[in-house]
C-alpha positions in Angstrom: -23.5 5.1 -1.1 -24.8 7.9 -3.3 -27.8 7.5 -5.4 -27.6 8.0 -9.1 -29.3 11.5 -8.8 -26.5 12.5 -6.3 -23.7 11.5 -8.5 -21.2 14.4 -8.6 -21.0 14.4 -12.3 -24.7 14.9 -12.5 -24.8 17.9 -10.2 -22.5 21.0 -9.8 -22.3 20.5 -6.1 -23.2 17.7 -3.6 -23.2 17.9 0.3 -19.8 16.6 1.6 -20.4 13.5 3.6 -18.0 10.8 5.0 -17.8 7.9 2.6 -18.3 4.4 3.7 -15.3 2.5 4.7 -16.6 -0.7 3.1 -17.7 1.0 -0.1 -17.5 -1.8 -2.8 -15.1 -1.5 -5.8 -13.6 1.8 -4.6 -10.8 2.8 -6.9 -8.8 5.9 -7.6 -10.8 8.6 -9.5 -9.6 10.3 -12.7 -9.0 13.4 -10.7 -6.7 11.7 -8.2 -4.8 10.3 -11.3 -4.5 13.9 -12.7 -3.4 15.2 -9.4 -0.6 12.7 -9.2 0.8 13.9 -12.5 1.9 17.2 -10.8 4.0 15.2 -8.4 5.8 13.6 -11.3 7.3 17.0 -12.0 8.1 17.7 -8.3 9.9 14.4 -7.9 11.6 14.6 -11.2 13.0 18.0 -10.0 14.4 16.7 -6.8 15.8 13.5 -8.3 17.7 15.6 -10.7 19.2 17.7 -8.1 20.3 14.7 -6.0 21.9 13.1 -9.1 23.7 16.4 -9.8 25.0 16.5 -6.1 26.3 13.0 -6.3 27.9 13.7 -9.7 29.8 16.6 -8.3 30.9 14.7 -5.2 28.5 16.4 -2.9 26.1 13.5 -2.4 26.2 13.5 1.4 25.6 17.3 1.5 22.7 16.8 -0.9 20.8 14.4 1.2 19.6 16.9 3.8 17.8 19.2 1.3 16.7 16.2 -0.7 15.0 14.7 2.4 13.5 18.1 3.3 12.0 18.8 0.0 10.8 15.4 -0.3 9.0 15.5 3.0 7.0 18.6 1.7 6.1 16.6 -1.6 5.2 13.4 0.2 3.2 15.1 3.1 1.2 17.2 0.6 0.4 14.1 -1.4 -0.5 12.1 1.6 -2.7 14.6 3.1 -4.7 14.9 0.0 -4.9 11.1 -0.5 -6.2 10.5 2.9 -8.7 13.3 2.8 -9.9 12.1 -0.7 -10.3 8.6 0.7 -12.8 9.9 3.4 -14.6 12.8 1.7 -14.2 12.8 -2.1 -17.3 14.3 -3.7 -15.7 15.0 -7.1 -18.0 17.9 -7.6 -17.1 21.5 -8.9 -15.8 23.1 -5.6 -13.9 19.8 -4.8 -12.2 19.8 -8.2 -11.3 23.7 -8.1 -9.7 23.2 -4.6 -7.8 20.2 -5.8 -6.6 22.2 -8.9 -5.4 25.0 -6.4 -3.4 22.3 -4.6 -2.0 21.1 -8.0 -0.8 24.5 -8.7 1.0 24.7 -5.3 2.8 21.4 -6.3 4.1 23.0 -9.5 5.1 26.1 -7.6 7.1 24.0 -5.1 8.7 22.1 -7.9 9.8 25.4 -9.5 11.6 26.2 -6.2 13.6 23.0 -5.9 16.9 24.1 -7.6 17.0 27.1 -5.3 16.5 25.2 -2.3 19.1 22.6 -3.2 21.9 25.0 -4.5 21.3 28.1 -2.4 19.4 26.9 0.8 16.6 29.2 -0.5 13.2 27.7 0.5 11.2 30.9 -0.3 9.4 29.4 -3.4 9.2 25.8 -1.9 7.5 27.4 1.1 5.2 29.4 -0.9 4.1 26.5 -3.1 3.5 24.5 0.2 1.4 27.4 1.5 -0.9 27.2 -1.7 -1.3 23.5 -1.2 -2.3 23.9 2.5 -4.7 26.7 1.7 -6.6 24.3 -0.7 -6.5 21.5 1.9 -7.7 23.7 4.8 -10.5 24.7 2.7 -11.6 21.2 2.1 -11.5 20.5 5.8 -13.6 23.5 6.7 -16.0 22.4 4.1 -16.2 18.9 5.6 -16.7 20.5 8.9 -19.6 22.6 7.8 -21.4 20.0 5.7 -21.0 16.8 7.6 -22.0 17.2 11.2 -20.8 13.7 12.2 -17.2 14.7 11.2 -17.3 18.3 12.3 -15.2 17.9 15.4 -12.4 16.0 13.6 -12.6 18.1 10.4 -12.3 21.3 12.6 -9.3 20.0 14.4 -7.6 19.2 11.1 -8.2 22.7 9.6 -7.0 24.3 12.9 -4.0 22.1 13.2 -2.8 22.5 9.6 -3.4 26.3 9.7 -1.4 26.7 13.0 1.6 24.6 11.7 1.5 26.5 8.5 1.9 29.6 10.4 5.1 28.0 11.9 6.5 27.4 8.4 5.9 31.0 7.3 7.5 32.3 10.6 10.5 30.1 9.9 10.8 31.4 6.5 10.5 35.0 7.7 13.2 34.4 10.4 15.6 32.7 7.9 15.1 35.5 5.2 15.7 38.2 7.8 18.8 36.5 9.2 17.2 36.0 12.7 17.4 32.2 12.4 21.0 31.1 12.6 22.0 28.6 10.1 22.9 25.9 12.8 19.1 26.2 14.1 17.4 26.0 10.7 17.5 22.1 10.3 16.3 21.9 13.9 13.4 24.2 13.2 12.5 22.1 10.1 12.5 19.0 12.1 10.3 20.4 14.8 7.8 21.7 12.4 7.8 18.3 10.5 7.1 16.5 13.8 4.2 19.0 14.5 2.8 18.1 11.0 2.9 14.4 11.7 1.1 15.0 15.0 -1.8 16.9 13.5 -3.7 13.9 12.3 -3.1 12.0 15.5 -4.5 15.0 17.5 -7.3 15.6 15.0 -8.6 11.9 15.2 -8.4 11.5 19.1 -12.2 11.7 19.4 -13.3 10.6 16.0 -11.7 8.9 13.1 -12.1 9.7 9.4 -13.6 7.1 7.1 -10.7 6.3 4.8 -11.1 3.2 2.6 -8.3 0.6 3.2 -8.3 -0.8 -0.3 -8.4 2.6 -1.8 -5.5 3.8 0.3 -3.5 0.7 -0.7 -4.1 1.4 -4.4 -3.2 5.1 -3.9 0.1 4.2 -2.2 0.8 1.7 -5.0 0.2 4.3 -7.7 2.8 6.6 -6.0 5.3 3.8 -6.0 4.7 3.5 -9.7 5.3 7.3 -10.1 8.6 7.0 -8.3 9.7 4.0 -10.4 8.8 5.8 -13.5 11.1 8.7 -12.3 13.9 6.1 -12.0 13.2 5.0 -15.5 13.4 8.5 -16.8 16.5 9.2 -14.7 18.3 6.1 -16.1 17.4 6.9 -19.6 18.8 10.3 -19.2 22.0 8.8 -18.0 22.1 6.4 -21.1 21.5 9.3 -23.5 24.3 11.4 -22.0 26.7 8.4 -22.0 25.8 7.6 -25.7 26.5 11.3 -26.7 29.8 11.2 -25.0 31.4 7.8 -25.5 29.1 5.6 -27.6 27.8 2.2 -26.8 29.7 -0.4 -24.7 29.1 -3.8 -23.2 29.2 -2.3 -19.6 26.7 0.4 -20.7 24.3 -2.2 -22.0 24.7 -4.4 -18.8 24.1 -1.6 -16.4 21.0 -0.3 -18.5 19.4 -3.7 -18.6 20.2 -4.3 -15.0 18.8 -1.0 -13.9 15.4 -1.9 -15.6 15.5 -5.3 -14.0 16.0 -3.8 -10.5 13.1 -1.4 -11.2 10.8 -4.2 -12.4 11.7 -6.5 -9.4 11.2 -3.8 -6.8 7.7 -3.1 -8.4 6.9 -6.8 -8.3 8.0 -7.1 -4.6 5.9 -4.1 -3.5 2.7 -5.5 -4.9 3.2 -9.0 -3.5 1.8 -8.2 -0.1 -2.0 -8.0 0.3 -1.9 -4.4 1.8 -5.6 -3.7 1.5 -6.6 -6.6 3.6 -3.9 -5.8 6.1 -5.2 -2.2 6.6 -8.7 -3.4 6.7 -8.0 -5.6 9.8 -5.4 -3.3 11.3 -6.8 0.2 11.0 -5.2 1.2 14.3 -1.8 0.6 12.7 -2.4 2.9 9.7 -0.3 5.7 11.1 2.7 3.5 11.3 2.2 2.1 7.9 1.4 5.5 6.3 4.1 7.5 7.9 6.8 5.0 7.4 6.2 5.1 3.7 8.0 8.4 3.7 11.4 6.3 3.9 10.1 3.8 1.3 9.2 6.5 -1.1 12.3 8.5 -0.5 14.5 5.4 -1.1 12.7 4.9 -4.5 13.2 8.5 -5.5 16.9 8.3 -4.4 17.3 5.1 -6.6 16.4 7.1 -9.7 19.3 9.6 -8.9 21.7 6.7 -8.2 20.9 4.8 -11.5 21.4 8.1 -13.5 24.8 8.7 -12.0 25.8 5.0 -12.2 24.9 4.8 -15.9 26.7 8.1 -16.8 29.7 6.9 -14.8 29.8 3.7 -16.7 29.6 5.5 -19.9 32.6 7.6 -18.9 30.4 10.7 -19.0 31.1 11.6 -15.3 34.2 11.6 -13.4 32.7 10.0 -10.3 34.5 7.5 -8.0 33.3 4.0 -8.7 32.5 3.4 -5.0 30.3 6.4 -4.7 28.4 5.5 -8.0 28.0 1.9 -6.8 26.6 3.0 -3.3 24.3 5.5 -5.1 22.4 2.5 -6.3 23.0 -0.1 -3.6 22.0 2.2 -0.5 18.4 3.1 -1.8 17.8 -0.4 -3.2 18.9 -2.1 -0.1 17.0 0.3 2.1 13.9 -0.3 0.1 14.0 -4.0 0.7 14.6 -3.6 4.4 11.9 -0.9 4.7 9.4 -2.8 2.7 9.5 -5.6 5.1 9.6 -3.5 8.2 6.6 -1.3 7.1 4.3 -4.2 6.0 5.2 -6.6 8.9 2.9 -5.2 11.5 -0.2 -5.1 9.2 0.0 -8.2 7.2 -0.8 -11.3 9.4 0.9 -13.8 7.1 3.5 -12.0 5.1 4.2 -13.3 1.5 7.7 -12.0 1.6 9.5 -13.8 4.3 12.2 -12.1 6.4 14.5 -15.1 5.8 14.5 -14.1 2.2 14.4 -10.3 2.1 16.6 -9.4 5.0 19.6 -11.3 3.6 19.0 -9.9 0.3 19.0 -6.3 1.7 22.2 -7.0 3.5 23.9 -8.5 0.4 22.8 -5.5 -1.7 24.2 -2.9 0.9 27.5 -4.8 0.9 27.9 -5.3 -2.8 29.7 -1.9 -3.5 32.6 -3.1 -1.5 33.4 -5.4 -4.5 33.3 -2.6 -7.1 37.0 -2.7 -7.5 36.7 -6.2 -8.7 33.5 -6.3 -10.9 33.0 -2.4 -11.7 29.9 -0.4 -11.2 28.0 -2.2 -14.0 28.8 -5.5 -12.2 27.6 -4.3 -8.9 24.3 -3.1 -10.6 24.0 -6.4 -12.3 24.3 -8.4 -9.2 21.9 -6.1 -7.3 19.4 -7.1 -10.2 20.0 -10.7 -9.7 19.5 -10.4 -5.9 16.2 -8.5 -6.3 15.0 -11.1 -8.9 15.9 -14.0 -6.6 13.7 -12.3 -3.9 10.8 -12.3 -6.4 11.5 -15.9 -7.8 11.8 -17.5 -4.3 8.7 -15.7 -2.9 6.6 -16.8 -5.9 8.1 -20.4 -5.7 7.2 -20.6 -2.0 3.7 -19.2 -2.5 3.0 -21.6 -5.3 4.2 -24.6 -3.1 2.0 -23.4 -0.3 -1.1 -23.3 -2.5 -0.4 -26.8 -4.0 0.2 -28.4 -0.6 
């Protein structure tokens, strides 16, 4: 650990060294929390675009750009998070490079509407480029200042730079018309796979010193950000519905049920002892970390689905009831399923049992088929009941195990 004389807030610059993996009381820094705020803007932007796509009947067509832009947001956040867990010095150079990455996030968020509506990824790519420049500089600094991490840090810097050139080439080919539309998605997927392979290649001969409990906390904080966006989206739907049709029993039901769903999903996510699981299964961190892309995306999509469902119930949108119901059920059900699948390999004794969460996920995904009987508000209310039962049964079982 650093001595008091070397604390970053006491000096303008400190030598970047790999931090201890067992550093006691490691928690998210104020800078990391500030960094996360820029992602609030980015996530809010893509959530709004997905909600708009569902509202105008283009939900399926909007899924692809949603997943593409969300990948850029998620990957940039994740790269910063894992680097910070290993090398955070919190000195002036580190803070300035973090600010540069924050600027890139905001630039990316500004380009989201054009990416969704026109397939124009110019601003999104430029924002991503700014973020990557900041991250490459951090890895170069780690390579120069920490001899024990030089080979791994150099590989990260080279790998990120090479793939970034690929993104720029894709943009240039697309802008010039040399990349046919039918190959644009394939090019994106190929580059995304290369992005995922960079950490695996970089750490083949030396692993970074990320802190398991710090990483678990950071992922949990991003879950809270995504749930917060769902609250914002749902409240936007309520406001629009009140402006157009006034208050009704169905609107009250779906609003309360939406809040219960978010609270239950938050509770479920933090039931598992993720920090301990990562500590004892560090070799499975790639699976756990990468799989959270789908977990996070489902939570972001849930916000859009709740906004549409609320507005549809308030008669502000002319959206088919089945589409509105599936807009909530699919992301909620997928979250339950993915939560179990992601944590199962790293948690030796899962708190949330598959016998509870898997039937719950299946029930949630099937509930929209009853929308003609109970309406959208009824479907959302029953989803809230199912999610609440998962929490209640899990807590009851855990309490019984402790008392036995």
